C-alpha positions, 0 to 999 in steps of 0.5 A, a space after each residue: 512508573 518513573 518520570 521518564 517512562 511517563 513522558 515517553 508514554 504521554 508522547 506516544 499517546 499524543 502521537 497516536 491522537 494526532 494520527 487518529 484525528 488526521 484519519 478522521 478528517 480524511 475519512 470525513 472530508 478527504 485528503 485535501 482537507 488535511 492540515 496541521 492546523 486542522 489536526 491541532 484544532 481537532 485534538 485541542 493542542 497548539 500547532 507546535 505540539 504537532 510539529 514536536 511529533 511530525 515535521 510536516 503534513 508529509 511526515 503524517 502522510 508517510 506514516 499512513 503510507 507505512 501503515 498501508 503497505 504493512 496492511 497490504 503486505 499482511 493481506 498478500 502474505 495470507 493469500 500467498 500462503 494458501 498455495 505453493 505453486 508460484 503461478 497460483 501465488 501470483 494470482 492470489 496476491 493479485 486478487 488480494 491486492 485488488 480487494 485491499 485497494 477497494 476495501 481501503 480506498 483512502 489509505 490506498 490513495 495516500 500510499 500511491 499519491 500520484 503514481 508508484 512510490 519513488 525510490 526516495 519513498 521506498 527507502 523511507 518505508 521498510 514495509 515496501 521491501 516486505 511487499 517487494 519480497 512477497 511478489 518477487 519470490 514467486 516471480 523468481 520461481 516462475 523464471 527458474 522453472 521456465 525456459 526464459 532464464 534471461 527474464 529480468 525479475 525486477 522488470 517483471 515485478 514493476 510490470 506486475 505492480 504497474 499493470 495492477 495499479 493502473 487497473 485499480 486507478 482506472 476503476 477508482 476514477 470510474 466509480 462503476 460497481 456494475 463492472 465487477 464481472 468485467 473487472 474480474 475478467 480483466 484481472 484474470 486476463 492480465 495475470 494469464 498474460 503476465 505468467 505466459 510472458 515469463 514462461 515463454 
């Protein structure tokens, strides 16, 4: 291995250790405890070394956002592949989305911050485009097969996303595992109403 290759490899290893340390802090103490200084102390490097790899804490959070949407898209793609019917695809993806959120609470919270990602975030996270395409395809299929050809597919995408995220956010705040059966009924009711709204 040449000098240049060794330097690239070392840089990648330091970057990975930064993310690993950041994730450990988050899992043990929450996102509010994360700071560049804490990460530097954890990996026993100086603060400037961290800044050589990430411009600021927000850049680290953005990296976790990319990873999160990549994982979410993978899970939703698996769910979608189980069906060819657009209605079943939408239902399967909605339940996959829900399960991902509660199985990966810490990463889900950073993916969304205080709400749905802004246009600026979407432009910085190509994994969001994959997520969007996954959901849009069956929505477009439903619109094409319906009598509602004037339906706006992007509006329907945002409705789907907002409603699902809203239900998840409410449940994350409540921390009530006893409501699982009710949650399933609420999601089913939402999906049924969402699909019916397109097929009108």
